[in-house]
N, C-alpha and C positions, 0 to 999 in steps of 0.2 A: 343394589338391593331395592326391592319395592317396599316403600314405606307405607303407602296407601295408593289407591287408584288415582293416577294423575301425578304422582311424585316418586321419583327414583333418587336414591342416595348413593353417590359414588364415594363411599367412606374410605378414608386412608388409614390403614391399620398397621403399616410398616413403621416400627418405632425408630428405625435407623435414618429416616428422612423427616422433613418437616413440611410436607405438602398438606394442603388443606382439604377438607371435605368439600366436594362439589355436589350440587343438587340440580336435578332436572325436573322442572314442571313440564309435564308432557300432556299437552292439551291441544286446543285449536291452534295455539302458537306454542312453540317449544322454547322455554326460557332456562338458560343455564346460569346458575348462581355460583360465582367464584371458580373460574377454570383452573386456578393454581399455577404452579411453576411450569415454565415452558419445557424444561428438560425432563419433567416427570408427567407430561401431558398424555403419554400413552395410556396412563391409568384411565383417563376420561375416554379416550378413543376406544379402548378395549370394552369399556362398559357400554358405550354407545353402540358398538358393533353387536353386542349381545342383544340389544333392542332392535337390531336391523336398522340402525340409524348411522348417520355420518355428520360431519361438521356442516354440510350443506343443509341439514334439517334443523339447525339451530337458528331460530328467528331473532332471539335477543340474548345478550349476556349482561347480567347485572353484577356489579362489583360492590361488596359490602364496605371495603376500605382499601387504601392504596398501597398496602405492603406487598412486596414481590411474590410472596408465597400464595397470594390470592389472585393477583391480576396478571402476572408475567406472561401467561399463556394467551393473553389477548392478541399477541402477535400472530397467532394462528388464524385470526379472523381478519387480518389486514387485507384490504382489497375485496372483501366479501360483502354480501348484502346484509349481513347480520348487524342488528342495531346494538350499539354498545352504550351502557348506561352506568354512571357513577354519581355519587353524591356531589352536589354543587360545592359545598364547603370543603370536601376532601380534595376536589380538583383544584380549588383555589389554593389550598395549603400546599399541595404538591408543587404547583407553579411558583409559589413564594419561596419555598425551602429548597427545592431541587428543580430548577427550570429545565435542566437537561435530563430529567428522570426518564422520559420516554426513550431517548437515545440509549441510555444506559441499559434499559430493559430490552432493547432491540425493537422498540416501537417508535421510530422517529416521527416527529410531528403528530404525536398522539392527541387526538381530539375526540372525545366521546360524542355520540349523536344526541344523547339526552343527559342533562344535568338534573339530578333528582333532588327535590325539596320535600319537606314534610307535607304529607297529605296522601291523596289517593293516586294510585297508578292502575289504569285499566289496560290490559293487553288482550284484546279480542275476547272479552267476557270474563277473563280472570281478574279478580279484584284484589289488589294488594294495597297495603298501607305502608308508606315510607315513614320510619320513625328515626329521626336523628338521635344517635346514641354515642356522643363523644366520651372520651376517657382513654380508650386504647389508642385511638387516633382522633384528631380534632373533628373530622367530618365523617366518622364511621356512621353507617346506617344499619338498622335492622329492618327486616321485611316481615310484615304480619299478614297472614292469609286468613282473614276472618272466617270464611266459609269452612275452612278445614281446622280452624283453631291452631294453626301452625305458625311458629316463629323461627325465622332464620336469623341467627344472632351474630354471625361473623365471629370476631374474637372478643366480643363484649363479655359473654358468659358461657361457660362450658358445663359439662357434667362434672361437678366437683371442683370447678376452678373458674378463674377470671382472666381476662386479657392483661398482659403486662402493661405497666404505665411508664417504664423507663426509656421508651423510644421517643424520638422527637415528636413533640406535641401531646405526649401522654399526660394525663391529669387524673389523680386518684379521686378527688372530690367529684369531678364530672363523671367518672366511671361509676361511682356509687350512686349518684343521682340517676344515671341512665338505667342501672340495674333495678333500682327501686321502681322506676316508671314501668319497666317491662314486666315486673312482678305483678302489676295490676291487671294485666291482660288475661282474657279467658283462653287458656291454653290446654291443648291435649298433646302437642308435639313441640319439643324444644330441639332445634336443629342447629348445633354449633358448627363453627368452622374447623374445629379439631376435636377428636375424641368421639365418644359414644353419644348417640341421640338419647333423649329421655321421652318416654311415652306415658301418658296418663297424668291427669291434673294433680292427683295426690303426690306423685313422685316429683313432678315439676315444682310444686309449691314447697315441698321439703327441700329441694335443691336450692331454691331461692333463700330459704331460711338458713340453711347451712352455710351458704356463701356469705350472708350478712353476719352471721354469728362468728364465723372464723376469719374469712379473708378480709373483711372490711377493716379489721384491726391492723392490717399490714399495708394499707394504701392510704 
């Protein structure tokens, strides 16, 4: 679905599976955010086809965090010219906890081209801000697109929910701090890794308040 000019959302609405929402920044360079599970990647391919695009048109893939339902389909880009990027802290954590993780995912000798740190990322005129957002995973990142007031949240915060903290490296206090930091951004679009997007500053601010009032008591 077209979210606005220059951004497509490949939203996953099938409740019987756990694939993530993928997003395509469609500009001078095409940036795919979180390609999802390998065995469900036809969802992305079908949506690219509707745009008269293929994998060869993807210039960069950015991963918000290292869980399989967000990055497993990276194997589709093995041997291609596509630039692969993941948070530096997340990649360190993966290597510490599961050194053979890449092999298990079918991506042997996985090495990203770019390790992302807090700060600015420019991709051919597209200005993004990398915001470390630990809690769901130690090195989770969110991507803020200031020109569009759009925030890609991965599994940090959803429409009416938050990322779980019971997986390896999860931390409730860190997640709350991350969400509070994100709530200070000037936003018109909240683009989560699962579930519905939220459009409009009033609705987004209300979601942050509801998350803190309800969910913060459980983590």
